[in-house]
N, C-alpha and C positions, 0 to 999 in steps of 0.2 A: 537311426530308426526311420521308418517310413510312415506315410499317412495312408489312411484307408477310407475308401468310399464304398459302402454297401448299397447296391442297387436292388431294392425290394420290388421284384416283379411277380413273385409267386402269389397265388390265391390259396395255396394248400395250407391247411391248419398245422400240420406237422412241420412243414418248412418254416412257417412263421414262428410258432411257439417253441420249437426245439432247435432252430438254427438261427434264423435271421435276427430275432430279438436278443437271445442270449449271447450270440457271437458279437453282435454290434455293441451291446452293453459291456461285455467283458473285455472287448478290445480296448475300450476306454478305461474301464475300472482297473484292469490288470496291467495297464500301460503296455499292451502288446504293440501299439502304434502310438506315434506322437500326437496325431490328430485322427479323429473318427467322425465321419458324417454318414447320414443315411438319406438316400433318395427313394421316395415312394413313387413308383412309376407305373403307368399303364393301369391295367385292370385291378391291381392291388389297391388302388385308391377306392374302388367300389366296395371291396370287402372291408376296408377301414370305415367307410361311410356307414355300412350296414352292421358292423359288429362293435359294440361298446368295449369289448375286451381289447381289441386292437387299438381303439382310441386310447385306452388306458396305457397300453404299451408305448405309444407315441408320446404321451404326456410324461411317462416315466423317463424315457430317453432324453427328452428335452430338459426335464428337471435335473438330469445328471450331466448336463452341459454337452450333449451330443446334438449338433445342429441337424435338423430334419428338413428336407426339401421335398417339394412335389412339383411335378410337371403341370404347369398352368393349363396347357391344352388338354391334357388328360383329365385334370380336375374339373375343368369347365364342362367337358364332354360327359363326365359321369355325375355331374351335379354335386361334387364333393368340395368345391372351393370354399363355401362359407364355413363348413365344419372344420376343414383343415386349417383355415386361418384362425378359427376360434381356439383350436388346439395349440396354436403357436408355430405351426409349420410355415416355412418360407415357401410360398407358392409363387413360382416364376417359370418363365420359359427356360427349359433346361438343356437345349441343344448345345449351346456354346459352353455352358457349365460342365456338362458331361464330356464333351470333346476336349476341353482344356485339361480335365483330370486324366483322361486316357493318354494324352500326349506328354504329360508331366512325369518325368522319371521318379519324382519323389512320392507319387501316389500309386497305390495298388487299388484296382477297381474290381470288385467281384459282383456278379449278378446272380441273384437267387430268386 
């Protein structure tokens, strides 16, 4: 089996509620992948900051043992860092993290 990193880049409600969150959750719950992680990246952090429903989604994913990461540069720029940390998101510089996943043949990386 492979490992999956979902890069959440979309600000679109349909993408978030009908694909990103359910696919990420079910990839873990249905054991479609051995490991599943979510990276909240770019402007998607701003919609998380502004929408309590998306905050609940992140809390649910973390509660279900899906590690959630966020780009520190983007989080700082959008003012989302304090909230993301409060939700339990691993806020860090993600360039090396993402590059390592992209180069590792055990990982599949999808960006939505």
